[in-house]
Backbone as JSON, one array per atom type, in Angstrom:
{
  "sequence": "MSRIPTETLSARIGVLARLPVFFALENKRVLVAGGTQAAAWKAELLSATGAGVEVFAASFGEEMLALAESPPRGPIALHERT",
  "N": [[3.9, 1.74, 38.67], [4.97, 4.03, 36.26], [4.07, 6.99, 34.64], [4.79, 9.0, 31.9], [4.11, 12.17, 30.83], [3.28, 13.2, 27.52], [3.99, 15.6, 25.02], [2.02, 17.15, 22.56], [3.04, 18.36, 19.67], [2.53, 20.93, 17.31], [2.6, 20.47, 13.8], [3.47, 22.63, 12.45], [4.84, 24.51, 13.97], [7.45, 24.81, 16.33], [8.75, 24.59, 19.69], [9.12, 27.72, 21.28], [11.74, 29.84, 22.25], [11.63, 32.47, 22.88], [9.16, 35.04, 22.73], [8.11, 36.32, 19.65], [8.69, 39.66, 18.36], [6.2, 42.05, 17.65], [5.13, 43.66, 14.74], [3.57, 46.3, 12.92], [2.72, 45.53, 9.84], [1.14, 45.94, 7.63], [0.67, 46.76, 4.27], [3.41, 47.0, 3.93], [6.62, 46.08, 2.58], [8.14, 42.97, 2.74], [10.81, 40.57, 3.16], [11.57, 37.18, 2.5], [13.89, 34.59, 2.79], [14.46, 31.64, 1.14], [12.87, 28.56, 0.16], [11.65, 26.55, 1.55], [9.56, 24.41, 3.69], [9.55, 25.59, 6.21], [10.15, 28.25, 5.55], [7.88, 28.82, 4.08], [5.96, 28.79, 6.09], [6.71, 31.09, 7.48], [6.34, 33.02, 5.48], [3.59, 32.8, 5.13], [2.66, 33.68, 7.61], [3.58, 36.36, 7.56], [2.2, 37.35, 5.31], [-0.39, 37.17, 6.27], [-0.52, 39.4, 7.88], [-0.94, 41.42, 6.14], [1.17, 42.32, 4.73], [3.23, 42.77, 1.81], [4.84, 40.11, 0.47], [8.03, 39.14, -0.48], [9.68, 36.48, -1.79], [12.72, 34.86, -1.96], [14.56, 32.31, -3.46], [16.47, 29.38, -4.42], [14.98, 27.25, -5.26], [11.53, 26.21, -4.98], [9.38, 24.71, -2.61], [6.46, 22.55, -2.68], [4.54, 23.5, -0.87], [5.15, 26.23, -0.61], [4.71, 27.1, -3.23], [1.94, 26.62, -3.49], [0.99, 28.34, -1.52], [1.71, 30.85, -2.54], [-0.03, 30.97, -4.65], [-2.45, 31.24, -3.38], [-2.55, 33.35, -1.17], [-2.97, 34.29, 2.32], [-3.62, 37.01, 2.88], [-1.89, 39.48, 2.25], [-0.07, 39.89, -0.86], [2.07, 37.33, -2.25], [5.12, 37.1, -3.72], [7.21, 35.15, -5.76], [10.65, 34.7, -6.28], [12.99, 33.24, -8.2], [16.14, 32.59, -7.4], [19.64, 32.09, -6.76]],
  "CA": [[3.94, 2.08, 37.28], [5.23, 5.45, 36.06], [3.61, 7.51, 33.34], [5.44, 10.25, 31.51], [3.23, 12.88, 29.89], [3.87, 13.57, 26.24], [3.47, 16.83, 24.44], [1.64, 17.08, 21.17], [3.51, 19.58, 19.02], [1.99, 21.23, 16.0], [3.51, 20.2, 12.69], [3.83, 23.89, 11.83], [5.68, 25.36, 14.81], [8.07, 24.13, 17.45], [8.85, 25.33, 20.94], [9.75, 29.02, 21.14], [12.52, 30.29, 23.41], [11.17, 33.83, 23.16], [8.01, 35.48, 21.94], [8.55, 37.28, 18.63], [8.25, 41.05, 18.43], [5.1, 42.28, 16.71], [5.24, 44.89, 13.96], [2.47, 46.62, 12.01], [3.32, 45.33, 8.52], [0.18, 46.14, 6.55], [1.16, 47.56, 3.14], [4.87, 47.07, 3.93], [7.28, 45.04, 1.8], [9.02, 42.15, 3.56], [11.57, 39.59, 2.39], [11.83, 35.86, 3.08], [14.9, 33.85, 2.04], [14.27, 30.19, 1.21], [11.63, 28.04, -0.37], [11.31, 25.36, 2.31], [8.32, 24.43, 4.44], [9.71, 26.58, 7.28], [10.04, 29.56, 4.92], [6.47, 28.98, 3.71], [5.25, 29.14, 7.32], [7.03, 32.5, 7.75], [5.69, 33.83, 4.44], [2.16, 32.79, 5.43], [2.49, 34.55, 8.78], [3.77, 37.74, 7.12], [1.09, 37.68, 4.42], [-1.59, 37.34, 7.09], [-0.51, 40.75, 8.45], [-1.23, 42.37, 5.08], [2.42, 42.72, 4.08], [3.59, 42.19, 0.52], [5.96, 39.23, 0.78], [8.93, 38.79, -1.58], [10.41, 35.28, -1.39], [13.86, 34.57, -2.83], [15.11, 30.97, -3.21], [16.94, 28.65, -5.6], [13.82, 26.45, -5.68], [10.4, 26.36, -4.06], [8.63, 23.51, -2.31], [5.04, 22.56, -3.05], [3.77, 24.33, 0.07], [5.38, 27.64, -0.96], [4.03, 27.36, -4.5], [0.5, 26.69, -3.23], [0.76, 29.53, -0.73], [1.8, 32.01, -3.43], [-1.25, 30.97, -5.47], [-3.6, 31.62, -2.55], [-2.06, 33.9, 0.09], [-4.05, 34.63, 3.25], [-4.01, 38.43, 2.82], [-0.97, 40.21, 1.38], [0.45, 39.1, -1.97], [3.37, 36.64, -2.1], [5.82, 37.0, -5.0], [8.34, 34.24, -5.7], [11.77, 35.06, -7.14], [13.93, 32.12, -8.23], [17.53, 33.04, -7.44], [20.52, 31.36, -5.83]],
  "C": [[4.1, 3.6, 37.16], [4.74, 5.86, 34.68], [4.29, 8.84, 33.09], [4.52, 10.95, 30.52], [3.98, 13.22, 28.61], [3.21, 14.84, 25.75], [3.1, 16.57, 22.99], [2.03, 18.41, 20.54], [2.85, 19.73, 17.66], [3.03, 20.93, 14.94], [4.05, 21.5, 12.09], [4.77, 24.74, 12.67], [6.23, 24.53, 15.97], [8.04, 25.01, 18.69], [9.6, 26.64, 20.7], [10.51, 29.37, 22.41], [12.07, 31.68, 23.84], [9.97, 34.14, 22.27], [8.49, 36.5, 20.91], [8.0, 38.69, 18.88], [7.17, 41.25, 17.35], [5.25, 43.65, 16.05], [3.96, 45.08, 13.15], [3.04, 46.58, 10.6], [2.37, 45.54, 7.36], [0.74, 47.14, 5.54], [2.67, 47.8, 3.17], [5.41, 45.94, 3.07], [8.24, 44.3, 2.73], [9.67, 41.07, 2.7], [11.73, 38.3, 3.2], [12.85, 35.18, 2.18], [14.66, 32.37, 2.24], [12.92, 29.76, 0.7], [11.13, 26.81, 0.35], [9.95, 25.49, 3.0], [8.39, 25.46, 5.57], [9.58, 28.0, 6.72], [8.6, 29.85, 4.52], [5.65, 29.38, 4.93], [5.48, 30.62, 7.63], [6.33, 33.41, 6.75], [4.18, 33.91, 4.69], [1.84, 33.73, 6.59], [2.58, 36.02, 8.37], [2.63, 38.21, 6.22], [-0.19, 37.93, 5.21], [-1.66, 38.72, 7.73], [-0.89, 41.82, 7.42], [0.02, 42.87, 4.38], [2.52, 42.09, 2.7], [4.87, 41.41, 0.72], [6.73, 38.89, -0.5], [9.77, 37.61, -1.1], [11.49, 34.99, -2.42], [14.42, 33.2, -2.46], [15.57, 30.36, -4.53], [15.83, 27.77, -6.16], [12.75, 26.57, -4.6], [9.71, 25.02, -3.87], [7.17, 23.67, -2.68], [4.21, 23.48, -2.15], [3.93, 25.81, -0.26], [4.66, 27.99, -2.25], [2.52, 27.5, -4.3], [0.14, 27.95, -2.45], [0.77, 30.79, -1.6], [0.56, 32.12, -4.32], [-2.47, 31.48, -4.69], [-3.13, 32.14, -1.2], [-3.21, 34.3, 1.01], [-4.53, 36.08, 3.16], [-3.12, 39.2, 1.86], [-0.41, 39.32, 0.28], [1.81, 38.48, -1.65], [3.96, 36.46, -3.49], [7.04, 36.11, -4.84], [9.4, 34.65, -6.72], [12.8, 33.94, -7.08], [15.34, 32.64, -8.46], [18.36, 32.22, -6.47], [20.96, 32.28, -4.71]]
}
C-alpha cells in the first residue's frame, strides 16, 4: 500500500516562488488595484504595516468592505473606479 502525503494550504495564501521584499511602510501611502478576495489579503497585509492603503476597483467584495470598516492598523480607503 502506498500513501501520498497531502499538504494543507491556507485559504488565504498559496505557495510562494520567492519571498517578498520587506519595506518600512508605516505612515506611507500605498495603492492596491482590485476589490477581490486576493486584493483584500494584500490590503490587509499593507494596513498591518501601518501604511495608509488606497484601494481602487470597479466593485468591492464583502471581504474588502469589511476590512475597510475595521483595518488592522493603517486606514483603508476604497475608491470605486473602473
